[in-house]
C-alpha positions as a Python dict, from the first residue, in 0.01 Angstrom:
ca = {
    (1, 'M'): (0, 0, 0),
    (2, 'K'): (60, -197, 316),
    (3, 'Q'): (-154, -140, 622),
    (4, 'I'): (-36, 98, 894),
    (5, 'K'): (-128, 18, 1252),
    (6, 'L'): (-142, 271, 1534),
    (7, 'N'): (-221, 151, 1887),
    (8, 'I'): (-424, 375, 2118),
    (9, 'S'): (-402, 312, 2491),
    (10, 'T'): (-633, 505, 2725),
    (11, 'E'): (-730, 434, 3085),
    (12, 'T'): (-1051, 261, 2976),
    (13, 'E'): (-956, 89, 2650),
    (14, 'K'): (-670, -23, 2430),
    (15, 'Y'): (-750, -39, 2061),
    (16, 'P'): (-577, -26, 1721),
    (17, 'I'): (-637, 207, 1428),
    (18, 'I'): (-573, 31, 1096),
    (19, 'I'): (-500, 265, 801),
    (20, 'G'): (-482, 144, 441),
    (21, 'S'): (-660, 99, 110),
    (22, 'N'): (-927, -160, 22),
    (23, 'L'): (-974, -271, 384),
    (24, 'T'): (-1353, -321, 355),
    (25, 'S'): (-1308, -660, 186),
    (26, 'Q'): (-1078, -770, 470),
    (27, 'V'): (-1297, -673, 766),
    (28, 'L'): (-1341, -1024, 915),
    (29, 'K'): (-969, -1096, 875),
    (30, 'I'): (-887, -765, 1054),
    (31, 'F'): (-1142, -849, 1327),
    (32, 'K'): (-987, -1190, 1392),
    (33, 'K'): (-636, -1047, 1393),
    (34, 'N'): (-745, -796, 1657),
    (35, 'S'): (-955, -1037, 1868),
    (36, 'I'): (-1298, -898, 1774),
    (37, 'Y'): (-1536, -1193, 1792),
    (38, 'S'): (-1913, -1167, 1756),
    (39, 'K'): (-2208, -1374, 1637),
    (40, 'K'): (-2422, -1075, 1544),
    (41, 'F'): (-2333, -743, 1382),
    (42, 'F'): (-2541, -429, 1362),
    (43, 'L'): (-2426, -189, 1091),
    (44, 'V'): (-2521, 177, 1131),
    (45, 'V'): (-2451, 316, 785),
    (46, 'D'): (-2444, 670, 653),
    (47, 'S'): (-2686, 653, 358),
    (48, 'K'): (-2437, 849, 140),
    (49, 'V'): (-2166, 580, 162),
    (50, 'P'): (-2120, 387, -170),
    (51, 'K'): (-2326, 66, -157),
    (52, 'K'): (-2041, -131, -318),
    (53, 'L'): (-1817, -74, -16),
    (54, 'I'): (-2098, -173, 224),
    (55, 'L'): (-2143, -490, 20),
    (56, 'N'): (-1769, -563, 63),
    (57, 'I'): (-1811, -545, 443),
    (58, 'K'): (-2116, -774, 434),
    (59, 'K'): (-1940, -1026, 208),
    (60, 'S'): (-1642, -1026, 440),
    (61, 'L'): (-1871, -1098, 739),
    (62, 'K'): (-2037, -1392, 560),
    (63, 'N'): (-2208, -1657, 775),
    (64, 'K'): (-2270, -1396, 1045),
    (65, 'K'): (-2606, -1241, 1130),
    (66, 'I'): (-2598, -882, 999),
    (67, 'L'): (-2859, -612, 1051),
    (68, 'T'): (-2828, -280, 873),
    (69, 'Y'): (-2968, 59, 972),
    (70, 'Y'): (-2929, 337, 713),
    (71, 'F'): (-2887, 675, 877),
    (72, 'S'): (-2939, 1010, 704),
    (73, 'S'): (-2629, 1180, 835),
    (74, 'N'): (-2673, 1548, 920),
    (75, 'E'): (-2652, 1765, 1231),
    (76, 'K'): (-3032, 1788, 1261),
    (77, 'N'): (-3061, 1408, 1285),
    (78, 'K'): (-2796, 1396, 1557),
    (79, 'N'): (-3066, 1366, 1821),
    (80, 'F'): (-3244, 1138, 2071),
    (81, 'K'): (-3484, 1009, 1805),
    (82, 'S'): (-3195, 857, 1607),
    (83, 'I'): (-3046, 706, 1925),
    (84, 'N'): (-3384, 557, 2015),
    (85, 'N'): (-3426, 403, 1668),
    (86, 'I'): (-3092, 222, 1706),
    (87, 'L'): (-3164, 108, 2064),
    (88, 'E'): (-3510, -23, 1962),
    (89, 'I'): (-3357, -248, 1695),
    (90, 'L'): (-3082, -373, 1928),
    (91, 'L'): (-3340, -455, 2197),
    (92, 'S'): (-3596, -615, 1964),
    (93, 'E'): (-3325, -832, 1803),
    (94, 'N'): (-3195, -932, 2148),
    (95, 'F'): (-2834, -823, 2097),
    (96, 'S'): (-2596, -909, 2380),
    (97, 'R'): (-2299, -708, 2507),
    (98, 'Q'): (-2071, -954, 2326),
    (99, 'D'): (-2230, -865, 1992),
    (100, 'C'): (-2098, -576, 1787),
    (101, 'L'): (-2222, -242, 1657),
    (102, 'I'): (-2028, -114, 1355),
    (103, 'S'): (-2045, 249, 1248),
    (104, 'V'): (-1983, 307, 876),
    (105, 'G'): (-1987, 678, 801),
    (106, 'G'): (-1853, 1017, 895),
    (107, 'G'): (-1824, 1183, 1234),
    (108, 'I'): (-2199, 1230, 1285),
    (109, 'T'): (-2267, 859, 1223),
    (110, 'G'): (-1977, 768, 1453),
    (111, 'D'): (-2106, 998, 1729),
    (112, 'I'): (-2458, 855, 1708),
    (113, 'S'): (-2337, 493, 1692),
    (114, 'G'): (-2086, 532, 1974),
    (115, 'F'): (-2340, 701, 2201),
    (116, 'A'): (-2601, 429, 2134),
    (117, 'A'): (-2336, 159, 2197),
    (118, 'S'): (-2241, 322, 2528),
    (119, 'L'): (-2607, 321, 2643),
    (120, 'F'): (-2711, -29, 2529),
    (121, 'K'): (-2687, -265, 2829),
    (122, 'R'): (-2428, -16, 2966),
    (123, 'G'): (-2182, -93, 2688),
    (124, 'L'): (-2193, -284, 2360),
    (125, 'K'): (-1885, -378, 2157),
    (126, 'F'): (-1822, -92, 1913),
    (127, 'V'): (-1616, -76, 1591),
    (128, 'N'): (-1574, 246, 1396),
    (129, 'I'): (-1519, 247, 1019),
    (130, 'P'): (-1487, 621, 941),
    (131, 'T'): (-1558, 706, 579),
    (132, 'T'): (-1471, 1078, 565),
    (133, 'L'): (-1128, 1234, 594),
    (134, 'L'): (-1251, 1443, 888),
    (135, 'A'): (-1366, 1135, 1079),
    (136, 'Q'): (-1053, 935, 993),
    (137, 'V'): (-822, 1198, 1142),
    (138, 'D'): (-1038, 1325, 1425),
    (139, 'S'): (-1371, 1198, 1560),
    (140, 'S'): (-1287, 826, 1527),
    (141, 'I'): (-1007, 867, 1783),
    (142, 'G'): (-1059, 945, 2148),
    (143, 'G'): (-1405, 813, 2231),
    (144, 'K'): (-1614, 1130, 2228),
    (145, 'T'): (-1977, 1057, 2142),
    (146, 'G'): (-2279, 1284, 2154),
    (147, 'I'): (-2591, 1446, 2017),
    (148, 'N'): (-2712, 1803, 1969),
    (149, 'S'): (-2996, 1985, 2141),
    (150, 'K'): (-3167, 2321, 2100),
    (151, 'Y'): (-2919, 2453, 2358),
    (152, 'G'): (-2614, 2375, 2144),
    (153, 'K'): (-2389, 2115, 1986),
    (154, 'N'): (-2275, 1790, 2155),
    (155, 'L'): (-2411, 1892, 2496),
    (156, 'I'): (-2544, 1540, 2560),
    (157, 'G'): (-2304, 1248, 2527),
    (158, 'S'): (-2046, 1018, 2678),
    (159, 'F'): (-1685, 909, 2647),
    (160, 'Y'): (-1690, 560, 2494),
    (161, 'Q'): (-1383, 416, 2326),
    (162, 'P'): (-1419, 181, 2026),
    (163, 'S'): (-1264, -166, 2023),
    (164, 'L'): (-1118, -104, 1678),
    (165, 'V'): (-1098, 168, 1410),
    (166, 'I'): (-1059, 80, 1040),
    (167, 'S'): (-967, 376, 817),
    (168, 'D'): (-996, 272, 453),
    (169, 'T'): (-869, 544, 216),
    (170, 'K'): (-1085, 395, -62),
    (171, 'F'): (-1390, 565, 95),
    (172, 'L'): (-1225, 904, 39),
    (173, 'K'): (-1241, 870, -340),
    (174, 'S'): (-1621, 897, -324),
    (175, 'L'): (-1613, 1227, -131),
    (176, 'P'): (-1686, 1567, -283),
    (177, 'K'): (-1404, 1825, -266),
    (178, 'R'): (-1593, 2010, 8),
    (179, 'E'): (-1564, 1707, 241),
    (180, 'L'): (-1192, 1664, 171),
    (181, 'V'): (-1134, 2031, 254),
    (182, 'C'): (-1310, 1978, 590),
    (183, 'G'): (-1087, 1683, 677),
    (184, 'Y'): (-778, 1871, 569),
    (185, 'G'): (-874, 2152, 809),
    (186, 'E'): (-858, 1908, 1102),
    (187, 'I'): (-520, 1774, 981),
    (188, 'L'): (-399, 2134, 970),
    (189, 'K'): (-531, 2193, 1324),
    (190, 'H'): (-332, 1898, 1459),
    (191, 'S'): (-13, 2034, 1303),
    (192, 'L'): (-78, 2384, 1443),
    (193, 'I'): (-126, 2269, 1802),
    (194, 'N'): (157, 2018, 1810),
    (195, 'N'): (407, 1985, 1528),
    (196, 'K'): (574, 2252, 1313),
    (197, 'K'): (761, 1991, 1109),
    (198, 'F'): (427, 1837, 1009),
    (199, 'F'): (290, 2186, 927),
    (200, 'N'): (587, 2241, 692),
    (201, 'F'): (510, 1906, 524),
    (202, 'L'): (147, 2018, 474),
    (203, 'N'): (257, 2358, 347),
    (204, 'K'): (469, 2188, 83),
    (205, 'N'): (229, 1906, -14),
    (206, 'Y'): (-129, 2028, 43),
    (207, 'K'): (-222, 1994, -328),
    (208, 'K'): (-111, 1628, -336),
    (209, 'I'): (-295, 1557, -11),
    (210, 'L'): (-620, 1718, -131),
    (211, 'N'): (-586, 1517, -456),
    (212, 'L'): (-556, 1199, -242),
    (213, 'S'): (-216, 1116, -392),
    (214, 'S'): (-38, 822, -232),
    (215, 'P'): (167, 811, -6),
    (216, 'F'): (95, 1175, 92),
    (217, 'I'): (-266, 1116, 200),
    (218, 'E'): (-177, 809, 409),
    (219, 'K'): (113, 990, 574),
    (220, 'S'): (-114, 1286, 658),
    (221, 'I'): (-378, 1060, 815),
    (222, 'Y'): (-114, 867, 1011),
    (223, 'E'): (70, 1178, 1139),
    (224, 'S'): (-258, 1346, 1230),
    (225, 'C'): (-382, 1039, 1420),
    (226, 'K'): (-44, 1015, 1595),
    (227, 'I'): (-82, 1370, 1730),
    (228, 'K'): (-435, 1303, 1854),
    (229, 'K'): (-326, 968, 2003),
    (230, 'K'): (-50, 1138, 2203),
    (231, 'I'): (-293, 1395, 2345),
    (232, 'V'): (-583, 1156, 2417),
    (233, 'E'): (-359, 902, 2590),
    (234, 'K'): (-240, 1171, 2831),
    (235, 'D'): (-588, 1312, 2895),
    (236, 'E'): (-881, 1085, 2801),
    (237, 'K'): (-1161, 1286, 2966),
    (238, 'E'): (-1049, 1638, 2865),
    (239, 'S'): (-953, 1757, 3211),
    (240, 'G'): (-635, 1929, 3092),
    (241, 'L'): (-415, 1887, 2785),
    (242, 'R'): (-691, 1745, 2562),
    (243, 'K'): (-852, 2089, 2564),
    (244, 'I'): (-599, 2198, 2301),
    (245, 'L'): (-789, 1984, 2048),
    (246, 'N'): (-1064, 2245, 2079),
    (247, 'F'): (-854, 2506, 1900),
    (248, 'G'): (-1107, 2703, 1692),
    (249, 'H'): (-1401, 2495, 1816),
    (250, 'T'): (-1569, 2745, 2052),
    (251, 'F'): (-1610, 2987, 1761),
    (252, 'A'): (-1691, 2698, 1523),
    (253, 'H'): (-1974, 2551, 1731),
    (254, 'A'): (-2127, 2897, 1774),
    (255, 'Y'): (-2111, 2953, 1396),
    (256, 'E'): (-2283, 2620, 1327),
    (257, 'A'): (-2553, 2677, 1589),
    (258, 'S'): (-2615, 3034, 1468),
    (259, 'L'): (-2695, 2896, 1121),
    (260, 'G'): (-2918, 2623, 1269),
    (261, 'Y'): (-2674, 2348, 1165),
    (262, 'S'): (-2764, 2411, 802),
    (263, 'N'): (-2584, 2277, 497),
    (264, 'K'): (-2461, 2630, 430),
    (265, 'L'): (-2174, 2567, 673),
    (266, 'N'): (-2075, 2216, 778),
    (267, 'H'): (-1870, 2120, 1083),
    (268, 'G'): (-1532, 2098, 912),
    (269, 'E'): (-1576, 2435, 741),
    (270, 'A'): (-1689, 2590, 1071),
    (271, 'V'): (-1374, 2457, 1244),
    (272, 'I'): (-1150, 2613, 977),
    (273, 'L'): (-1330, 2948, 1014),
    (274, 'G'): (-1311, 2904, 1392),
    (275, 'M'): (-934, 2851, 1376),
    (276, 'K'): (-894, 3160, 1158),
    (277, 'T'): (-1103, 3358, 1410),
    (278, 'A'): (-897, 3223, 1703),
    (279, 'L'): (-579, 3322, 1515),
    (280, 'N'): (-707, 3676, 1469),
    (281, 'F'): (-802, 3692, 1838),
    (282, 'S'): (-454, 3556, 1927),
    (283, 'L'): (-302, 3840, 1722),
    (284, 'M'): (-524, 4101, 1886),
    (285, 'E'): (-428, 3971, 2233),
    (286, 'N'): (-56, 3978, 2134),
    (287, 'V'): (-33, 3603, 2191),
    (288, 'I'): (102, 3527, 1840),
    (289, 'N'): (348, 3737, 1638),
    (290, 'K'): (262, 3879, 1294),
    (291, 'K'): (512, 3660, 1106),
    (292, 'E'): (369, 3334, 1243),
    (293, 'F'): (11, 3463, 1196),
    (294, 'K'): (83, 3544, 829),
    (295, 'L'): (244, 3203, 765),
    (296, 'I'): (-72, 3023, 887),
    (297, 'S'): (-319, 3266, 726),
    (298, 'D'): (-142, 3236, 390),
    (299, 'H'): (-158, 2857, 412),
    (300, 'I'): (-534, 2864, 482),
    (301, 'K'): (-588, 3100, 187),
    (302, 'N'): (-352, 2923, -57),
    (303, 'S'): (-493, 2578, 9),
    (304, 'G'): (-846, 2697, -72),
    (305, 'L'): (-988, 2649, 278),
    (306, 'P'): (-1280, 2865, 399),
    (307, 'Y'): (-1124, 3199, 489),
    (308, 'S'): (-1375, 3482, 516),
    (309, 'I'): (-1638, 3493, 791),
    (310, 'N'): (-1830, 3762, 600),
    (311, 'K'): (-1951, 3505, 349),
    (312, 'Y'): (-2166, 3358, 628),
    (313, 'F'): (-2229, 3631, 886),
    (314, 'K'): (-2293, 4002, 920),
    (315, 'L'): (-2265, 4239, 1215),
    (316, 'K'): (-2632, 4176, 1302),
    (317, 'D'): (-2541, 3811, 1388),
    (318, 'L'): (-2297, 3916, 1662),
    (319, 'N'): (-2527, 3868, 1964),
    (320, 'K'): (-2649, 3529, 1841),
    (321, 'I'): (-2291, 3404, 1794),
    (322, 'L'): (-2189, 3535, 2134),
    (323, 'S'): (-2489, 3375, 2308),
    (324, 'F'): (-2387, 3030, 2177),
    (325, 'M'): (-2026, 3090, 2281),
    (326, 'I'): (-2146, 3169, 2635),
    (327, 'K'): (-2338, 2835, 2646),
    (328, 'D'): (-2034, 2634, 2529),
    (329, 'K'): (-1974, 2328, 2747),
    (330, 'K'): (-1607, 2418, 2800),
    (331, 'N'): (-1695, 2729, 3004),
    (332, 'N'): (-1684, 2715, 3383),
    (333, 'S'): (-1781, 3076, 3457),
    (334, 'K'): (-1946, 3374, 3290),
    (335, 'N'): (-1621, 3423, 3097),
    (336, 'I'): (-1549, 3233, 2774),
    (337, 'S'): (-1278, 2968, 2761),
    (338, 'L'): (-1067, 2971, 2443),
    (339, 'V'): (-765, 2791, 2303),
    (340, 'L'): (-528, 3036, 2134),
    (341, 'L'): (-196, 2994, 1953),
    (342, 'K'): (140, 3135, 2062),
    (343, 'K'): (323, 2986, 1764),
    (344, 'I'): (294, 2670, 1554),
    (345, 'G'): (319, 2380, 1799),
    (346, 'S'): (251, 2596, 2108),
    (347, 'P'): (-117, 2640, 2198),
    (348, 'V'): (-237, 2842, 2495),
    (349, 'F'): (-526, 2690, 2691),
    (350, 'N'): (-708, 2725, 3027),
    (351, 'K'): (-742, 3098, 2961),
    (352, 'E'): (-1074, 3278, 2991),
    (353, 'Y'): (-1182, 3598, 2821),
    (354, 'S'): (-1461, 3837, 2914),
    (355, 'Q'): (-1779, 3859, 2710),
    (356, 'T'): (-1715, 4232, 2668),
    (357, 'N'): (-1369, 4171, 2525),
    (358, 'L'): (-1502, 3912, 2280),
    (359, 'K'): (-1796, 4130, 2180),
    (360, 'L'): (-1561, 4414, 2087),
    (361, 'F'): (-1339, 4174, 1893),
    (362, 'L'): (-1631, 4016, 1704),
    (363, 'R'): (-1779, 4355, 1624),
    (364, 'D'): (-1454, 4453, 1458),
    (365, 'Y'): (-1403, 4109, 1297),
    (366, 'L'): (-1755, 4085, 1150),
    (367, 'G'): (-1747, 4448, 1043),
    (368, 'N'): (-1441, 4405, 819),
}
């Protein structure tokens, strides 16, 4: 399959996303083609990524100085200690701003790497090689970086755009089904907030996409990236339109935090449950009609995505969930800011809802 190139142009950076198969063995060639020049490379690698593909990258960067830092990628390690470990190596090895940090991993690895790159000497060259479907269609685009704290998820971070993103579909073949489902949830989200035609494509082809059949998987990644590109280019720092990308996320982040970022519920699964919750709240608030609600709910159920909140939470968890929703960084008052859905392709944002209203909703939702 030939490479697909998508150019992102924000106020602070212009960079390409290259999508294709077997790109790891062509990294240096891709770098040169896209004017990425460096004497030294620092690879921050998710320890779960197949060693063979890391070896391909290293072989491709032959005759260059390469340092590798293996990172145990999980939400609990998304902290200052991990950032400090990376910065210590960069400082001790005397990296310059013209040298390059390469992230090879999922969204957590990308967030950690991007944040460290933004801090080192006020900005080190940064290349993202996302290895999960979720990262390829979401976190690798748009420049959000960050770490977690005891107060909640991603509350400390920066906006820092990469110089290049390389999305190699070969990485996806090493992923467990659970990870593919998470990535598919984000693809679905992009269709719901922006493009009914793309949603219809997903509704028809979700089995082929989840089985990584070509060209369906590549088309899904490309179309999903295209939607995020359009939104991020209009609103890089999330002051307006970009907020629609948070559809389902206020609930999702609260679910993750309530479970202590445990493996029981990972980020992608939490986002799918968060979208389902936001859909139910949209229905209760008469924002979405029953026909459109059923079409989306059926798709979530039929495609085997996480569907029932009761598998993870009971009524006794209500106050904990609500407390994390109140602390969400998107809130500007004591009310809770949510993105809801009017119909497929028409999100509703910049609306706030009272804690009382949400408590009543969650009581009913968790009690079912």
